[in-house]
C-alpha positions as CSV (number, residue, x, y, z in Angstrom):
1,X,3.5,-45.4,-23.2
2,X,3.9,-42.0,-24.9
3,X,5.9,-42.4,-28.1
4,X,7.1,-39.3,-29.9
5,X,9.1,-36.1,-29.6
6,X,9.4,-33.4,-27.0
7,X,5.7,-32.6,-27.3
8,X,5.0,-36.1,-26.2
9,X,7.4,-35.5,-23.3
10,X,5.4,-32.4,-22.5
11,X,2.2,-34.5,-22.2
12,X,4.0,-37.3,-20.3
13,X,5.4,-34.8,-17.7
14,X,1.9,-33.3,-17.3
15,X,0.3,-36.7,-16.7
16,X,2.9,-37.8,-14.2
17,X,2.5,-34.5,-12.2
18,X,-1.3,-34.8,-12.3
19,X,-1.2,-38.4,-11.0
20,X,1.3,-37.6,-8.3
21,X,-0.8,-34.7,-7.2
22,X,-3.9,-36.9,-7.0
23,X,-2.1,-39.1,-4.4
24,X,1.0,-37.2,-3.2
25,X,1.8,-39.6,-0.4
26,X,2.2,-42.7,-2.5
27,X,5.7,-43.9,-3.3
28,X,6.9,-43.3,-6.9
29,X,10.0,-44.0,-8.9
30,X,11.4,-42.1,-11.9
31,X,14.1,-43.7,-14.1
32,X,15.5,-42.8,-17.5
33,X,17.6,-45.2,-19.5
34,X,18.6,-43.9,-22.9
35,X,15.6,-42.7,-24.7
36,X,13.1,-44.4,-22.4
37,X,11.8,-42.6,-19.3
38,X,9.7,-44.6,-16.8
39,X,7.6,-43.1,-14.0
40,X,6.0,-45.8,-11.8
41,X,3.8,-46.3,-8.8
42,X,4.7,-49.7,-7.4
43,X,1.7,-49.8,-5.1
44,X,-0.6,-49.7,-8.2
45,X,1.6,-51.8,-10.5
46,X,1.5,-48.8,-12.9
47,X,4.1,-47.5,-15.2
48,X,3.8,-44.3,-17.3
49,X,6.5,-44.4,-19.9
50,X,7.9,-42.0,-22.5
51,X,9.9,-43.3,-25.5
52,X,11.6,-40.5,-27.4
53,X,11.2,-41.2,-31.1
54,X,10.9,-38.0,-33.0
55,X,9.8,-39.5,-36.4
56,X,8.3,-42.9,-35.4
57,X,10.1,-44.3,-38.5
58,X,13.8,-45.2,-38.3
59,X,16.9,-43.1,-38.9
60,X,19.8,-45.4,-39.7
61,X,23.5,-44.7,-39.8
62,X,25.0,-45.8,-43.1
63,X,28.2,-45.2,-45.1
64,X,26.5,-42.3,-46.9
65,X,25.2,-40.7,-43.7
66,X,22.0,-40.7,-41.6
67,X,19.2,-42.1,-43.6
68,X,15.5,-41.5,-42.7
69,X,13.7,-44.7,-43.8
70,X,10.1,-43.8,-44.5
71,X,9.0,-47.5,-44.7
72,X,10.8,-48.9,-41.6
73,X,9.7,-49.0,-37.9
74,X,12.3,-51.4,-36.3
75,X,12.0,-49.3,-33.1
76,X,8.4,-50.6,-32.8
77,X,9.6,-53.7,-30.8
78,X,9.4,-51.5,-27.7
79,X,5.7,-50.7,-28.4
80,X,4.4,-54.3,-28.0
81,X,2.5,-55.5,-25.0
82,X,1.7,-52.0,-23.7
83,X,-1.8,-51.4,-22.5
84,X,-2.2,-47.8,-23.8
85,X,-0.1,-46.3,-26.6
86,X,-0.1,-42.5,-27.3
87,X,1.8,-41.6,-30.5
88,X,3.0,-38.3,-31.7
89,X,5.2,-36.9,-34.4
90,X,5.4,-33.6,-36.3
91,X,7.7,-31.1,-34.4
92,X,10.9,-32.2,-36.1
93,X,9.7,-32.7,-39.7
94,X,10.3,-29.1,-40.8
95,X,13.7,-28.7,-39.0
96,X,17.0,-28.7,-40.7
97,X,20.6,-29.1,-39.5
98,X,22.7,-31.6,-37.6
99,X,19.9,-33.3,-35.7
100,X,18.1,-34.2,-38.9
101,X,18.9,-36.7,-41.6
102,X,21.4,-36.6,-44.4
103,X,19.2,-38.6,-46.9
104,X,15.6,-39.9,-47.1
105,X,14.9,-43.4,-48.3
106,X,11.5,-43.8,-49.9
107,X,11.2,-47.5,-50.9
108,X,14.4,-48.2,-52.9
109,X,15.0,-44.6,-53.8
110,X,17.4,-42.3,-51.9
111,X,16.9,-38.6,-52.1
112,X,18.5,-35.6,-50.5
113,X,15.2,-34.1,-49.5
114,X,11.5,-34.0,-50.4
115,X,8.3,-32.1,-49.6
116,X,8.2,-32.5,-45.8
117,X,4.4,-33.0,-45.7
118,X,4.6,-35.7,-48.3
119,X,7.4,-37.4,-46.3
120,X,5.4,-37.0,-43.1
121,X,2.3,-38.7,-44.6
122,X,4.5,-41.6,-46.0
123,X,5.9,-42.2,-42.5
124,X,2.5,-42.0,-40.9
125,X,1.2,-44.6,-43.4
126,X,4.1,-46.9,-42.3
127,X,3.1,-46.4,-38.7
128,X,-0.5,-47.1,-39.6
129,X,0.4,-50.4,-41.2
130,X,2.3,-51.4,-38.1
131,X,-0.8,-50.6,-36.0
132,X,-3.1,-52.7,-38.2
133,X,-0.7,-55.6,-38.3
134,X,0.5,-55.7,-34.7
135,X,-2.1,-54.3,-32.3
136,X,-4.7,-56.4,-30.6
137,X,-7.5,-54.0,-29.8
138,X,-8.7,-56.4,-27.0
139,X,-5.4,-55.8,-25.2
140,X,-4.1,-52.3,-26.3
141,X,-5.7,-48.9,-26.8
142,X,-4.1,-46.7,-29.4
143,X,-4.2,-42.9,-29.5
144,X,-2.6,-40.3,-31.7
145,X,-1.8,-37.1,-29.8
146,X,-2.6,-34.9,-32.7
147,X,-0.5,-32.0,-33.9
148,X,0.7,-29.4,-31.4
149,X,0.8,-26.0,-33.0
150,X,3.5,-23.3,-32.4
151,X,3.0,-19.6,-32.1
152,X,6.2,-18.3,-33.8
153,X,4.4,-16.0,-36.2
154,X,2.3,-13.3,-34.5
155,X,0.8,-12.1,-37.7
156,X,-1.3,-15.2,-37.7
157,X,-3.4,-13.7,-34.9
158,X,-3.3,-10.2,-36.4
159,X,-0.3,-8.8,-34.6
160,X,1.8,-7.2,-37.3
161,X,4.8,-6.7,-35.0
162,X,5.7,-10.4,-35.6
163,X,6.9,-10.8,-32.1
164,X,5.8,-14.5,-31.9
165,X,4.6,-15.6,-28.5
166,X,6.7,-13.1,-26.6
167,X,4.7,-11.3,-23.9
168,X,1.4,-13.0,-24.7
169,X,-0.8,-13.0,-21.6
170,X,-4.2,-13.9,-23.0
171,X,-5.7,-16.7,-25.1
172,X,-7.3,-15.8,-28.4
173,X,-11.1,-15.3,-28.2
174,X,-13.5,-17.3,-30.4
175,X,-13.5,-20.9,-31.5
176,X,-11.3,-20.9,-34.5
177,X,-7.8,-19.9,-35.5
178,X,-7.6,-17.3,-38.2
179,X,-5.1,-19.2,-40.6
180,X,-7.4,-22.2,-40.5
181,X,-6.7,-25.9,-40.0
182,X,-3.1,-27.0,-39.5
183,X,-1.9,-28.8,-42.7
184,X,-0.2,-31.6,-40.7
185,X,-3.3,-32.2,-38.7
186,X,-5.2,-32.8,-41.9
187,X,-2.6,-35.4,-42.9
188,X,-3.0,-37.1,-39.5
189,X,-6.8,-37.2,-39.8
190,X,-6.5,-38.7,-43.2
191,X,-4.1,-41.4,-42.1
192,X,-6.0,-42.3,-38.9
193,X,-9.2,-42.7,-40.9
194,X,-7.4,-45.3,-43.1
195,X,-6.5,-47.6,-40.1
196,X,-8.7,-50.6,-39.7
197,X,-8.0,-51.0,-36.0
198,X,-9.6,-48.6,-33.5
199,X,-7.4,-45.5,-33.1
200,X,-8.5,-42.5,-31.1
201,X,-7.3,-39.1,-32.4
202,X,-6.8,-36.6,-29.5
203,X,-7.5,-33.6,-31.7
204,X,-5.7,-31.1,-29.6
205,X,-4.7,-28.8,-32.5
206,X,-7.6,-26.3,-32.6
207,X,-7.9,-25.8,-28.9
208,X,-4.1,-25.3,-28.6
209,X,-4.0,-22.9,-31.5
210,X,-6.0,-20.5,-29.3
211,X,-3.4,-20.6,-26.5
212,X,-0.8,-18.2,-27.7
213,X,-0.2,-17.4,-24.1
214,X,0.7,-20.9,-23.0
215,X,4.3,-21.2,-24.0
216,X,7.6,-20.8,-22.0
217,X,8.3,-17.8,-24.3
218,X,11.6,-16.1,-23.4
219,X,12.0,-18.3,-20.4
220,X,13.2,-20.7,-22.9
221,X,14.1,-24.4,-23.0
222,X,14.8,-26.0,-19.6
223,X,15.7,-22.6,-18.0
224,X,17.9,-21.4,-20.9
225,X,16.7,-17.9,-21.8
226,X,15.8,-18.3,-25.4
227,X,12.5,-18.0,-27.2
228,X,10.3,-21.1,-27.0
229,X,6.9,-20.8,-28.7
230,X,6.6,-24.5,-29.4
231,X,6.5,-26.3,-26.1
232,X,4.0,-25.6,-23.3
233,X,4.2,-24.4,-19.7
234,X,3.2,-26.8,-16.9
235,X,0.7,-26.6,-15.4
236,X,-0.9,-25.6,-18.7
237,X,-2.2,-26.7,-22.1
238,X,-1.0,-30.4,-21.9
239,X,-3.1,-30.8,-18.7
240,X,-6.2,-30.3,-21.0
241,X,-4.8,-32.9,-23.4
242,X,-4.7,-35.3,-20.5
243,X,-8.2,-34.5,-19.4
244,X,-9.3,-35.5,-23.0
245,X,-7.2,-38.6,-22.8
246,X,-8.8,-39.6,-19.5
247,X,-12.3,-38.9,-20.9
248,X,-11.5,-41.2,-23.9
249,X,-10.1,-43.9,-21.7
250,X,-13.2,-44.2,-19.4
251,X,-15.7,-44.0,-22.3
252,X,-15.7,-47.7,-22.7
């Protein structure tokens, strides 16, 4: 089960396509109910699921509006008894507007807003405590997808035109991204190191930073012609993420 936002969806779609291509004649089923998508191969008794959960922690409707609860993961009941869990969150933490929250609850304190990286780390620590308390490593493998970078600012790779990923046709050369490590990835690494249970970090950030050419660009979101420098074309970068996932799964 992939648990996360639309970048988790990106990787889930990639994996289902790769598995279907590996055995194109086998029967499959694809069903979506609410925020849960299930792609299954009945002949193999296999389900590859995607649970849309943009923040991992809860957003609850209250009399004062939508409250992001940094210390609550009631949605985690869906995560139990799954063989492999691949978590992800970051994409929505810097957004504003109607799809976000109205207030943030940090313990007993309600605030209108706070430093988003600080809030992100508090939420990840809540997720980490859930993993330590609820996961049996003999039955469940846990992964964190890592932080998927965007390419909205072309000046980051030395293009002063600032045209984002528009028209990019080549990956960046070299082994490092000029602006350096992604700040959210540093938070993820710190939290994952704090977990007692075995959790594998799929550190996809650095390799994905080099792929400024890998986005839908002006072909947009789901066929809508608007600029998308956050998600990835398929086939494309998420296939590499899944190769890393496969390598990690067969190590042991």
